C-alpha positions, 0 to 999 in steps of 0.5 A: 074775786078771781073774776074781777082780777081776770086779765083783759085783752088790752092788759094782755096786749100791753104786757106782751108788747112790754115783755117782747120789746128788745133794747136796740143794738148799736150800729158799728162801722168796723170795716172800710166802705160806705154805710148808708143809713136812714135817720129816724125822727123822734117818735111821739109819746102817748098817754094811757088814754092814747092821746099824743103828748107834746114832745119835750124834744123835737128832732132826731137825737138826744144828748148823752154824757157817760163815763167809763169807771175803772174800778180796781178789785183788790180781792182778785189779783191778775199778774200781781195787780188788782183786777179791773172792772169797767162800768159805764154810767150816765149822768144821773140827772138824765134818769132822775131830773129831781136831783140837784146834781149828779153824784160825780159832778157833786164829788168833783165840785166838793173836792175842788171846794175843799182842796181849792189850793191844790190845782193839780188835784182839780185839774186831774179830776177834770180830765178824761177817765183814762187819765184818771179823771171824771170828765164826761164823754159827750155823745149824741144818740139817734135811732137809725135803719141800716139801709144796706141791712134793713133786716137788722131793724132799728138801731142806735147810732152814737156820734161824738159831739164834734161829729154831731156838729159836723152832721148838723152843719151839713144838714142846716146848709142843705136845709137852707138851700131847700128853703130858698124862694120862701119854701118851708120843707121839713128836716132833710135828714129825719122827716118821715117823707122828705129826708135823704139818706145819710152816709158814713164813709170809712177809708183806710190810707197808710194804715189809718182809717178816716171817716166822713159824712155825706147827705145823699141828695142824688138818690131821692127822698127815703119815704118811711113806710107805715110799717117802719113808723109803727115799729118806731112807735112800738120801740122804747123812746130813746131816753128809755134806751140810753138813760139807764141808771140802776142801783148797780150803777150807783154802787159802782160809782160809790166804789170808784169814788171811794177809791179816788179818795184813797188814791189822792188821800182826800176825804170827799165821800163823807162830806154832807153834799156827797152823802145827800146826793147819794141819799137822793138817788137811793130814794128815786131808785125803783123798789124792784131794782135788785141789781148790785155791784160788789167787789171780790164776789163770785161770777154772777154776783154783779147783776147790772148792765155792764157785764163783759159781753161783746158790746161792752168789749167794743165800748172799752176798745173805743174808750181806749182809742179815744184816750189816745192809747193803743193795744200795747198799753196796760189798758189794751192788754187788759182788754185783750185778756177780757176778749180771750176770756170771752172767747173761752167762755162762749166756746167760740171758734176764733183763732187768735195770733200775735199780729192781730189787733184787739179790733181784729179779734173783735171783728172775728168774734162778730163774724163767728156770731153772725155765722152762728145766727145764720146757721143755728144748730139744733141744740143751740139755746138762744139767749135774749137779744139785749144791748147795753148802754153802759142823760137833760143836763147842760149843753155839751162842749166839744170834747174833741174826742172821736166816737171811733178810734183815731188810728190803728197799729201800723204793723200790717195794712188792713185787708180790702173790705169784703162786706156787703157795703156798696159804692154809692155816688155822693152828692157833695165833698166828703173829704172832711175830717173824721165823722165816726160812728159806733160800730154795728153790733151783732145779736147777743152771743149764743152759748153752744 
C-alpha cells in the first residue's frame, strides 16, 4: 500500500512548481520619468498530457471589473464613528461562468425592479463606489516586464478602460503602417520577436502629474528570450491572478449589500433572485476554501485577500483619487490612519510630517522596504511574497476614470525624480491625455 502511494518524480516536480509559484506584483508609476516596459503575450495553456489547447482569448490582456466595498463595522468605533473595512471584489462571473449573474448585478437589477418608481435610488445604486453606488470599475490587465528593472520579474500592469483604448489606437495605427504593401507582421507590442517596447511617461507640471503612452519604434524590436518565455509559461495564467473570488469575498459582499438595505430602507437581500444567486456561488466555492469575513472580530479573524498590506493601501489611494477626492476628505483621513497603523505594525523607520501627502508616505514606505530587501538583517524573517487583486462579462464601457490619481495637492511642488528611470528618445508625439498605470509594488513587507 505504501509503495503504491509513493510520490513520483513527476508528482514532486508538479507540486514544487505549484507551491513555489508566486502571485505577480503590480507595476506602479510613482514618480516622474519614463517607464519602458515589455508587454508579454498571453501564454498558451497545456492539458495534463502536455498538449497545447486553443486559447480562449488571444492577444495580451484580460478585462477586469472590480468594486471596492466600504463596509462599516459598528462593533469597532473610531472617533465616535464605525470603523471602515475596505474589500475589493471582482465580478463573480469571471470566476464562476456557470452562474447566471453576479451577486452585485443581481442586487442592483432586483432593487430597480422592486423600486422602479424611485429614480433617485436607482441612480444612486448605479454610481461609483465612493459615491455609495455599485458601478463596476473597468480595467484591462496584462503581464509586463519592467525593462529598467528586469530583475523584478513578470508583473501585472492595470490600465483603465480609456487608457487601454488609447494604447490600442496607437497599436493599431502602427500595425496598419507596418502591414502596408501586403505585409502581415505580428502584433507590434506583444509578439514574441517583432514587438517594440511601450513607454509610460509621467510628468509633473504646476503640481499636477500627467501620463502618456509611447511605442518606441526607434529602439528596434525587443525579442523575448527562451528563458523569459519559459518563465511566462511557468506563471499562473492571467485569469488565475486577477479573477479571484473566495468565500471571504462572498461574505464581504453580503455584509455590504445588507448594510445598503438598511441605509436605503429597502428589502432586496431577502428576495428570491438574490438568495438564489448567493446559493449558486456557494455551491461553486472550493470545498477547501476556509476564508471568512466577519465584522467585529479580533485581528486575524478575516482571512482573505484584502488585509491592509501595502498593495491594498495603494489600491485605496487610487480609488480615492479616481473618485475625485483628496487627502482632506473623510476617506483620505481614514486611509492616513490605516497607513500610520501599517507603519507601527511593521516597525518601519518612516518619518511623517503634516506636509506629506498620503502618496508621499506610501512612497517612503516603498523606499524603506526596498532598502530592507537590499540589506536584510541576519534575524529578519522573510514572509512569502504575495500580491493582492483585491472578470468573461459584457464588454466594458469607458468609465472615464483614470487608473492613476488625476491630481495631487498643491502645497508643494514634487521634487525632481531620483529614480533609475532614464530619458529615452521617443518616436511619436506623447503630448496626449492621461495614460496612467498602476504603481510598481514592492515585495511583501518584512517584519523586523
